[in-house]
C-alpha positions as CSV (number, residue, x, y, z in Angstrom):
1,M,88.4,129.1,90.0
2,E,84.7,127.8,89.2
3,S,83.0,128.4,92.4
4,G,84.1,129.4,95.9
5,F,83.4,125.8,97.1
6,E,85.5,123.9,94.4
7,P,89.0,124.4,95.9
8,A,87.9,123.3,99.5
9,G,85.8,120.5,97.7
10,Q,89.0,118.5,97.1
11,A,90.4,116.5,100.5
12,H,93.8,116.4,99.1
13,R,93.4,120.2,98.2
14,R,92.4,120.7,101.8
15,R,95.5,119.3,103.1
16,V,97.7,121.3,101.2
17,G,95.9,124.6,101.8
18,T,96.4,123.7,105.6
19,G,99.9,122.9,105.8
20,Q,101.3,124.8,108.5
21,Q,104.9,125.2,107.2
22,I,105.5,128.2,104.9
23,N,107.3,126.4,102.1
24,Q,106.7,122.6,101.4
25,R,108.4,120.4,98.9
26,F,106.9,117.5,97.0
27,G,107.7,114.6,99.0
28,C,106.7,116.2,102.5
29,L,103.4,117.2,101.0
30,Q,102.8,113.7,99.3
31,K,104.0,111.8,102.7
32,G,101.4,114.0,104.5
33,I,98.4,113.1,102.6
34,N,97.3,109.1,102.9
35,G,96.9,107.4,99.9
36,I,97.4,110.1,97.4
37,S,99.6,109.3,94.1
38,Q,102.2,111.2,92.8
39,K,100.0,111.7,89.9
40,M,97.0,112.8,92.0
41,L,99.2,115.5,93.9
42,T,100.7,116.6,90.8
43,Q,97.2,117.4,89.2
44,Q,96.1,118.9,92.7
45,L,99.3,121.2,93.0
46,R,98.8,122.6,89.3
47,Q,95.3,123.1,89.9
48,L,95.9,125.1,93.0
49,E,98.6,127.0,91.4
50,Q,96.2,127.9,88.3
51,D,93.5,129.0,90.9
52,G,96.3,131.4,92.5
53,L,96.1,129.6,95.9
54,I,99.7,128.5,95.7
55,S,103.0,129.4,94.1
56,R,105.5,127.0,92.8
57,K,109.2,127.8,93.0
58,V,111.7,125.8,91.1
59,F,115.5,126.2,92.0
60,A,118.4,125.7,89.5
61,E,119.9,122.7,91.6
62,V,120.7,118.9,90.8
63,P,118.6,117.4,91.9
64,P,115.5,119.5,90.8
65,K,114.1,121.1,94.0
66,V,110.7,122.8,93.9
67,E,108.8,124.5,97.0
68,Y,105.2,125.1,97.2
69,S,103.7,127.8,99.4
70,L,100.7,129.7,99.7
71,T,99.9,133.0,98.2
72,D,97.9,135.8,100.0
73,L,94.9,134.1,98.6
74,G,95.5,131.0,99.7
75,R,96.5,132.4,103.4
76,S,93.0,134.2,103.3
77,L,91.1,130.4,103.0
78,Q,93.1,129.2,105.8
79,P,90.4,129.8,108.9
80,I,87.4,128.3,106.4
81,L,89.4,125.4,105.9
82,E,90.9,124.6,109.4
83,S,87.0,125.1,110.2
84,I,86.1,122.3,107.7
85,S,88.9,120.2,109.1
86,T,87.9,120.3,112.8
87,W,84.0,119.8,112.0
88,G,85.4,116.6,109.9
89,K,87.3,115.4,112.4
90,G,84.4,115.6,114.8
91,Y,81.9,114.2,112.5
92,L,84.4,111.3,112.1
93,E,84.5,110.8,115.9
94,T,80.5,110.5,115.9
95,K,81.3,107.9,113.4
96,G,83.9,106.1,115.3
97,T,86.5,106.6,112.4
98,D,89.7,107.8,113.4
99,S,90.8,111.0,111.0
100,K,94.5,109.8,111.2
101,D,93.1,106.9,108.9
102,F,92.8,110.0,106.4
103,I,95.5,112.7,107.1
104,N,98.9,112.6,108.9
105,D,99.1,115.2,111.0
């Protein structure tokens, strides 16, 4: 992790980091973020895993099943990310933009 702001600086990463479910599958994460491609989500998840913010568990099934969950370090960022999200939604409201254009809650 290059700086404290780096992981929080990406909208897609914030969405992954503020998920309310403990374990999330790739498809659920992708559906929850408007406009993210499979490639971009995969890159973001890999970076979050490398930074120690999420863990990835692969189940030996057909078809393959993978679940992502926040680590203790990732959970420690939740209050900060929720504050940023609240601020961002308020900012968008002042601009007359609906936050649902960006994130599916």
